[in-house]
N, C-alpha and C positions, 0 to 999 in steps of 0.2 A: 529239710523242706525248702530247699533253694528254688527260686523261680528265675527263669531266664526268658528273655524276649529278644528276638532278632527281627528287624523289619526295615522297611523303607516306605516312604509316603510322598505325597505331593510336595512336602517341605524339603525333601532331600533328593528326589529323583525326578527326572523328566518323564513325560508320558510315554516316550519311546522305551525307556527302561522299565517303567511300571508295567507296561503291557507284556513285556518279556517275562516278567516275574509273577504275573497274575496267575491265580489258581481258579479253575472252574470248581463247582461243588464236588464233582467226582475226583478231581485232582487233590482237593483239600483232604478228602477222606483217605485217599491213597497215600498222600504224604504223611498224614498222621499215623497211619498203620505202619508205614515203613520206619518212621522215627522210633516207634515203640518196638517193632520187631528187631531192629538193629541194636536195641539196648541203649540208644542215645538218650531217650527220654522215657520216664515212667508214665507221666501224664502229658498230654499234648493237645493243642488246638490250633487251627489255622484260621486266620481272619483275613479275607481277601475281598477288597472292594475296588471300585475304579480309582480310588485315591491311595490305597495302601495294600501291602501284603505283609502280614506279620505272623511269626511262629512263636507261640507261647508254650512253655513246657516246664516240667519239674523233672530234673535229672534223677537217675537211680541213686547216684552218689554225688555228694557235693564236691565239685572239682573246678579248678580254674579253666579246664579244657572243655567244659560242658557247652559253653556258649560258642566256642570255636568249632565244636563238632556240629552244632545246629547250623552255624553259618556255612560250613563246608557242605552240609547236606542241601541247603537252599540253593547254592550255586550249582551243585552237581545235578540236582533234580531238574533244573531248567537248562541243563547242558551249557553252562556258562563257566568261565574261569573266575576264581575268587576275586581277581584284580578288577574285573568288570563291575563288581558290586561293592567293593570295599569302601569307596569314598561316599557311597549313598546309603549305607546301612547305619542304623542306630542300634545300640546294644545296651539293654537295661537289665538289671538284676533286682530281685526282691522288692523292696518298697518303691524303687524307681520304676520297676515294671508295673506294679500295681497302680501307681499314680498315673502312668502313661495310659493304661487301659481305662481308668476311670475318667480321664480327660477326653479320651476318644468317645466313650459312651455318652458323655455329657455334651458332645458337640463342640468342645473347645479346641479340638485339634483338627477340625474339619476345614476344608477349603472355604466353605460357607459357614461362618460361625453360627452355631446353634442349629445346624441342619437337622431335619426330622428323620431322614432315612437311616442314619448311622446306628441309632439305637436298635432299630428293627434288624439291621444287618448283623449287629453283634448278637442279638437274641437268636437269629436264625443259625448263625455259625456255631454258637454254643450248643443249640439244641441238636444239631447234626452230630457234633462231637460227642455229646452226652448219649444220644441214641445208639451210637456205635461203640460205646464203652471206651472212648479215647481219653476222657477226663477222669479225675479222681477227686479226693476230698479237697485238695488245695485249689485246683482250678475251678472246681464247682463253687466253692466258697467265694473265690475271687471274681468269677463272672456273674454270680448271683449278686454280689456287691456292686459290680459295674452296672447291672440292669437297675438296681435300686438307685444308684447315683443318677443315672440318666432320667429316671422318672422324677426324682426329687428336683433336679435342676429345672426340668420343664414345668413342674407344678409350683415351685417356690421362687423362681426367678423369671425375669423377662427375656432370658436368653433364647427361649424357644417361642416367644410371642411372634406372630406373623412369620413363621419359619420360611426362610428363603432357601430353596433346594437348588440343586444343579438344574433340574427341570425348569424351575421358575426363572432362574438366571438366563437360560436359553431363550425363553419366551420374551423376557425383558430385552434381550439383545435383538430379537426380531422386531420388537416395537421401535427400537432405536433406529433400525435401518428402514423399515417400511412405514413407520408412524402407526396409525390405527390399522388393526388387522382385519376389520370387518369385511373388506372386499378382496382379501387375499386367500390363497388356497394352500393347504398344508398336507403333506404326505408323511405319515408316521411309519417308520420302518422298525417293527418290533412291537410286542404287546405285553411286555412285562410291567413291573411296578413303576419303573422310571417313565416308560411310554405312557402309562395311564396318568401319571402326574402331568406330563407334557400336555396331553389331550385336555385334561381338566383345566389347566391354566389357559390354554388356547381358547377353549370354549368360554371361559370367564372373561377373556379379553376380546370376545366378539367374533372369533373365527366361525364361519358358517359352512364353509366348504372344506371337508375333512375326509381323508382316505387313510385306511390302515392296512398294512401288509405285514404278514408274519409267516414263518415257515409252517406253523400249526394254524390252519385256517380257522379252527374253532375258537382259538384265543383271539384272533383278529376280529372274528365276527362278534364275539362277546364285547370286546372293547368298543368297536364301532357302533354296535346297537345301543349301548348305554349312553353314548354321547351324540347320537344322530349322524354318524358318519357312514361311509361306504367301505366295503371290503374289496381289496384287490388281490387276486390270486398271486401266490409267490412267484410262479413262473412268468408273470407279467410285469415283474419289477422294472426291468430295463425299458420296456415299452411304455411305462407309465411316467417316466421322468420328464416328459415334455409338458405335463399338466401342472405341477405345483409351482408356487413361488418360494415355498419353504419346505425343506426336507429335514426331518429330525430323525436321526438313527440312534437306536439303543438296543443292540442285538448281540448275542454271544456268537462270536466267530473268530477263529484264529487268524484269518486273513481278511483284508478289506473286501466288502461285498460290492462297493462302488469304486471301480478303478478309474484312472484318468481316461482310458480309452472309452469306457462306457459313458462317462459324463461328457466326453468330447462329442460323441455321436448325439447324445441327448441335447446338448447345447445347440448343435446344428439344427436339430428337429424343432427346437424352440425359437429359432431365429435369433439366437443369442440373447433372449430375454433374461433379465437378471435372475439369478438363482442363489438363495441363501441355504447353505448346508450347515447344520449344527450336529456335530458328531459327538454323542455322549457315550459312545462305546469304548471300553478298554478290554482287549485290544481295539484299536481304532477300526471303525467300519468303513471309513472313506480314505482312500489313498491320499497321503499328504500332498503329492504333486498335483492333485486335481485342483487345488486352490490357485494354481497359476493360470488356469483357463480364463479367458476373457469373460468378464461380467459374472464370474462365479466367486462367491464369498464363502470361504470355508473356515469354521471355527470348531475347535475341540475343547475338552474340559479345561485344558491349561490356558485357554484364551479368555476365560471368564474372570480373570484376575481383577479387573476394574470393578465389576459388580460385586465380587467377593469383598473387596476392600470397603466399598460403600456400606455393605451389610455389616461388616465387622465394626465399623465406626459407630453405627447406630446402636449396637449392642455392647459396646466396650464397657460402659458403666456397670453392666451386670456381671462382668467376669469375676470381680472379687467375691461376690455373694456365692457364685457357683464354685469358686475355688475353696471357699470355706466349707461348703457341703462335701466336697471331694476330700478335704483333709480330715473331716470328721469321720467319713466312711473308711478312709485309709487307717485311721487309728483303731477303728473297730476291727478291721481285718488283721492288723498287726497284733492286737491283743489276742484274737483267736489263734493266729498262727503261732505266737509264742507259747500260748497255753497248750496247743496241740503238740508242739515240738517238745516242750519240757515234759509233758505227760508221757510222750513216747519214750523219752530218755529215762524217766523214772520207772517206767514199765520194764525197760531193758535192764535197768539196774536191779530191780526187784527179782527179775528172772535170773540174773547173774548171781546175786547173793543167795538165792534159793538153791541154785546148783552147787555153789561153793559150800553152803551149809550141809547139804545132803552128802556131798563127798567127804566133808570133814567128819560128820557123824559116822559114816560107814567105816572110815579109817580108825577113828578113836574108839568106837564101841567094840570093834573087833578085838581090841586089846583089853576089854573089860568083860570077860565071860561071866563074871560073878553077878553082874547086874541082871535083875529079873526083867521080864518083858514089860511090866508096868513101869519099872525104873527107866528103861530105855525110851518108852513112850513119853515119859515126863521130861526127860532130857531133850528129846526132839521137840516137844511143845515149847519148852523154855527158849531154845535156840530160834524157833520159828517166831515166837513173840518178839525176841530181841531184834531179829532182822527186819521185822515189820516196823518196829519203832524207829529203826535207823532211817527208813524211807518215809515214815509217816510225817515227821516234823517238816522236812523240806517240801513235801507234797502239799501240806496244809498252807504253808507260807506262799507257795506259788499260786494256789487257788485264791488266796485272800489278799495278796499284795500285787496289784497290776504293775507297779513301778519295778518290782523285782523281776517280773517276766520281761519287761522291756530291757533290763540290763543283760539278760541272758540271750544275746542275739546270736551267739555262735556256741553251740553246745558240742561241737565235734571234739573240742579239747577234752570235755568230760568223758565222751565216749572213748577217746584214746587213753585217757588216764585210767579208766576202769576196764579197758579192753572189751568194750561193748561192741557187738557187731549185729547190725540189723539183718534179718533174714531177707534175702531178695525173693521177689515173687517169681 
């Protein structure tokens, strides 16, 4: 029951690299299917957000090459050479992989400490994998534990109090540049969860002139109507850029939807009036070179570091309490994992002994034709009771002594010793 994790995040990779390795929901399902179809992993799940892309899996066979195979798959899937990713990847196994996931779900590994969105993103990614049959008993238990960790950290500590999300950080940045937002105009490009949070924070901060644009007009209308904004048809995007003081983008697109040439024409139409662009998309929605235009101020998710650090310091004191909850949940998971693993090995041992017993009986009883059918049945029953007793004592000890389960971290040696072989699905 080995667990492997290969990933990169804002801590190890630039936004340029993260956007190249990002998975859309469709790609996440496709990648998980390919990992299983190729025999690389038996259970698998892809977690991809604006700040991280991670592949979790349980290999079919425990091997030092399993993580390397997942790593090679990640680079080939995104049509990149392994060397392009090597320095930015983290590689975790077993308890280290569990600890990493639990910290992610708790918001301790986020750019914004304690951010609220990540728990929902973990839940959604897990649900997709579960619905498509990509997970199994190990990842199910692991991700259910992660969701429990996230809830407990938010309920039992102050890490999640007054959560500061990427959306809120962007609005705070706008306030730093414009001061009060009451008399300013905002155009929101996108109508998903992040866009809704942006709109909510903008309205709370006094924005009264608000427009929403999205490829799906119904989603834009729903968001705009709930917050008293206006809807702009998607085909009018470029023509609408002379109106706002602030543009916030958070939309799924493999290429920038606002290029330098588009914004250059927009700035001319605006008379070069100052324009703040906050790009929360990964991949980025605004071409990076657009930030070089006169009176245009462009920020992406990696530019929010200062606000991130301020948020982190405010919650720093709560981290030990959150870590304590994480360690408690890790211990629970490891107890379950050890019990499941040892139970499986004992089951394999019982099957092996039964097969050996039956073969032994067939061979020896063939040389004893004088025995009656009743005698043969009695001998078979005696040997059956004996083999059950051989397994019974260690099984009861494993169920009753947690410390013993912790000692048996690697049972492959026992499998090799008794020539036990798990049947592959």
